[in-house]
N, C-alpha and C positions, 0 to 999 in steps of 0.2 A: 109917106107916113112911117114913123118908126114903129117897129115891133120889138118888144122886150120879152125875152124868155128866161125864166129861172131854170137852171139845170142843176139837179141834185148831185153834188160831188162827194157825198158821204155824210157822216154825222159825227157830232162831238158830244161826249157825255160831260156835262158841266153841273156845277152846283146852281140850283135854281135862283139863289140869292143874287147872282150877278145879272139876272134878267128882271128881277122884281124889286128893285130899289132896296137891296140889302134885307129883304124879308125872306122867309122860307129857307134859312140856313140848314144845310145837311140833307136837303132833298135833291137827289140827282135826277136830271132830265136829259133826254137826248134831243139835240137840236140839229136841223139840217145845215149843211155847209153848201153854200150856193155859188155857182158861177153864172154870171149874167151874160146873155147873148143879145146883142142889139143889132137888128137888121133894118134895112130900109133907107139908110143914109148913104152918103157917097162911099163909105167904107164900112165893112163889117167890124163891129166892136165887141171884144170879149173882155169882161171885167171879172177877173178871178179873185173872189173874196174868200175862197176856200182855204183849207190848210195845205201845207206842203207834205213832206214825207210822213206817213203814218208812224213810222218807227221813231222819228225825231219828236213828233208831237207827243207821243206817249212818254218819251224819255223826259221831255222838258215841260210839258203842259198838261193836257188831259187825254184820257183814252178816246180814240177815234175809231170809226168804221168806214171802210171804203172797199166796195167790191170792184172787180176788174171792169165791170160795165160803168162804174162811176169815175174811172180815171178820166182826166180832162181830154186826153187825145181820143178816147172812145166816145165821150159825150159829143165831141165835135164831129167825129167820123159818122156817128149816127144821124147827123144833120147834113151829111155830104160836104163837110168842110174839111179839106185836106191842107197840108202845108203849102201846096201850090196855089190854093185859092185864098189863103190869108194874105191880105194886102200889107198889113203892118202889125208887128207885135212889139209892144213896149212894156217893160216892167217898171212899175213905179215903186220904189223902195218905201217900206213903211217907216214912219218916224221912230 
């Protein structure tokens, strides 16, 4: 049986209108940035849907927050997942 865990990798401050079908312009909200961990299959799967470098995000997109405990390596370490136990790591480029 697969087990799916959302891991909070920080947050992004966005205009609410991008989440509410272009309503609520000008209202800023903080939304979580999630990394998904999927266990129970033949391989451990990590789906990183969070943001990259906070410095680049703030320069090119929106303000973000990420504590040291929300770094992806730390999130995985907290679940006893180390580079040696990762079976496969694949980055799928965004279109």
